[in-house]
N, C-alpha and C positions, 0 to 999 in steps of 0.2 A: 550669697544672700541678697546682694544688691540686684542681681539679675532676676531673682524670683520676685522681689518687690516691684521691679519694673513691669514684669508680666502681669502681676496683680493689678497694678495701677492702670495699665492699658485695658485690661479686661473690664474694670469698673467704668472706665470711660466709654467702652463699647456698650455696656449695658445701659448706661445713662443715655446714649445716643439713640438706642432702639427701644425706647419706652413703649410698652404695649398700650394700645388704644383702650380707653375706658368708656363704658356706656352709661347713659343717664335715661331713665324713664320718668317723664313728667306725668304724674298721676294725681295731681291736686285738683283744685277747683271744687265748685259746688255741684256741678252737673245740673244746673237749674233748668236746662232745656228738657230734662227727663223727669222733672217733678211730676207726681209724687214718688216715683220709683227710687229716687236718690236722696230722699229726705233722711233716711237712716243708713244708707249704704253707698259707698263710693261707686261711681259709674264703672270704674275699671275692675271692680270685683264682680260685676254682673256677668251673667253667662252669655257667651256667643256659642250657641248650640251646646256642646258638651264640655266646654272648658271656660274658666274665668277669663274675662276680656284681657287681663294683663298677661296671660300666657302667650298671646300672639306677639306683642312687642318684645317680650323676653326672648321668644324664639327667633325673631328677626335679628336681634343683637347676637345671639348664640350662633346663628348661621354666618354672621360676620366674624366669627372666632373671637368674640369679646366675652371675657370671663369675669371681669370686674364690673359690677353693675350697681349703680346708685338709684334707688327708688325714692322719688320726691313726692310726698303726699301731705295730707292734712293731719293735724293733731288728732282729730276724731278717728281717722282711718288707719293710722300708722300701725297700731297693734294688730289690726285685721290682716294687713299685708304681711306683717312679720309671722303671723300664725299660718298664713297660706304658703309663703315662700321660704320662710326660715332663713338660714344663713347661706343657702345655695349649695352647700357641700354635697347634698344628695344628687345634684345635677352636674357636679364638677365645676361649679362657678362660685362666686362670692358676692352676696348681696349686702349692701349698706343701705341705710335709711336716713332721710332728712325730712324735716317738716317745712312746708311752705305755709306761713301764717295766713297770707292773703294772696290770691292770684294777681300778680303784678306783671304778667307778660311771660311769654315763653323764654325770652332771653335771660330772665331772672334765674333760670335753672343753673346757669354757669356761675352766678354769684353765690348761690346756695351751695353749689358743688365745687367751689374753688379748691378747697382743701383736698377733696376726693380726687379731683383731676390732677392736681400736683404737677403742673407743667407737662402733662402728657397729651397726646392727641385724644380726641373724644368723639363720641357719636351720641346724638340726642334723638330720641323718638318719643312721640306723644303717646300716652297710655291708651288712647282710644283709637289709634290708627292700626289697621290691619293690612299687611302686604302679602301678596301671594302671586306666584307665577314661575314658569319654567326658567326664566332668565334672571330671577331675583338673586340667586347666589352669585352668578357671574357679575351682576351689577354691584353687589356688595363687595366682592373681591376687588373690583376696579376702584371703587371708592376708597378702600383701605390703602391702595397704592398711590392714589392721587395726592398731589401736594395741595396745600391750602384748604379750601372748602369744597365739599361736594353736596349738591342738592339733587333731589329726585323730583322729576316733573311727570305729570300725568294729564292726559287730555280730558277735559270736562265740557259738558254741554252748557253750563251756566257760569262762565268765567267771572262774572261780576261779583260772585260770592267769595272769591279766593284771591290769594296773592298770585299774580300772573306774570310770567316771564315774557319779555319782549326780545326778539332775535334780530340780528343783522342779516345781510344777504348770505353770510357764510354759516348761518345757523348757530351763531355764537350769542349767548345771552348778553344783552347790553343794559337791561334794566329789569327791576322787579317792582310792580305796582300793586299795592294792597287794595283789593276790591275796586278795580278801575271802573269808571263809568263808561269808558270806551276801550274795552280790552284790545290789546295789540296781538294777542294770540289766544289759543284755547288751552294752553299748558299751565296747569296750576302747580304751585310749589307744595309738595306733600309734607307730612309731619315727620320726616326723617332727614337728619342732617349730619354730615361728617365734617369735623373741623380739626385743624392742627392746634398746636399748643398756644397760639395767639388768641384764641377765642375768648378767654377770660379777660384779657386786657381790652379786647374790643367791647365786651359786655360792660366793663367798668367805664368805658368812655362814652357810651350812648346815654341819652336822656329820655325820660318817659314821653310818650306820644300824647296827643290831645286827649286820648281816652285813658291816660294815666298808666300806660303799660310800657315795659321795655320790649320793643318789637324785634322779633327774630329777623324780620326783613331788613332792619337797620344794620344788623351784623352781616347779613348776606351782601348788602350794598357796600360795606367796607371791604369785604373780600373782593367784590367785583371791581371796586375802584383800584385795588392793588393788582388787578388782572390776575387774580389768584382763585377764581371760582370756576368749578366744573359743573356742568349740568348733565345728569344721566336721565334720559327719557325712558320711562316705562311704557312699553308698547301695548297695543290693544290685547295682546295675549296675557297681560298681567292684570292684577286686581289691586286697587287701593280703595279701602273702605274707611271712612271716617264715621265712627259709630256714635255720634253725639246727639242724634235725634231718634224719636220713636221709630220712624220709617227705616232709617239707616241701621238701627240696632236689629230690627226684624229682618231686613235684607241680608245683613251679615250672617245672621244665624242660618237663614235659608241657604245662602251660598255655601257655607261650610258643610251643612248637612247634606246638600246635594252632591258635592264632590266626594265627601267621605263615604257616603252610601254607594256611590257609583264605583269608586276606586278601591274601597276597602282599606284606605290609608288615612292616617290622621294628619291634619294640618295644625301647625302650632303646638306640637307635642314636645315639650322640653326634654322629657326623658329619652325619647327616641333620638333627638338631635345629639344629646350628650353621649348616648351609646354609640351612634354612628361615628362620632368624632373620636371615640376612644377615651373620652373623659371619664366614663364609668364602665365597669366590666359587666359581663353577663350576670355575674352574681349580684352586683349592685342593682341591675335592672330587675332581677327577680324579686329582690327585697322591696323595691319600690312598688312593684305590682301588688304586694300585700297591703299597701297603704289604702287601697281602694277595693276592699273585698266586695264580692257580689256585683261588681259593676262591669259594664262593657269595656271601660277604659282599662281596668285591670286585666281582662282577658286579652286585649290588644297587646299590652306590654309583655305578657307571658309568651305570646306567639312570635314576637319580633325576632328572636334568634333563629327561628325555624322558617321564617318567611324567605321566599326566593323572589327577588324583584326582576 
């Protein structure tokens, strides 16, 4: 009996050590840059071609093998997100929901999600960020294995608008400056972040910036000071779209439409990702297709088991 108890004890210790990474989607805010479109509807519920915007960040987390996902949104919109996404069981994942009363910075997500994270590693993605590219899955897998924090960088032509990474001669990040007047590089920090279990403590330790927000850059700087931050650069073959303006919203829809029409494959399709990963069965996929009768989306799901790639 003592021998069995010892085995059970060691197994519990092992499970505790290998806690699964949890995902957070920050889908709050007023979306004021998109007024009047967002006066009655969350930006993240608006369409990017043939899918709601939030399907794309959900898909990114699923591609990273993250199955526990917290959606942080406003009191006005939370019921709409619940109606759209449900509990996640249909996709082999689990959705939780929390309200952000007022937008007080990206880093606030870790204070709101403290109980959800529960000392696990986590990944945070902004609800209006879309990632795509052949190397994306490889980069996500690397981030999952990295220690400390991992940020994703993308080259931009107008670096004064973003948080920009500065590199040393060995191409290692030495600083991150928010909206620099004299940018030291063209590499912007995107809205996707992987952190270890220390992130909540770091979020609790920082103070609001001059604009009254808890800045994600401050958390990244803390990891950088600990020499515990890795930067993954997304190459020119990848796409990062921040859909917070009228132009970027339209551009994202055109981008998805062009690729899907050319390839005959969906981008940001949670049902397909869940099915490919074995989280749902052929039977489950067929049942999901009936949720969207008379739609092209339904036809696509029905054909998946018979497609040859």
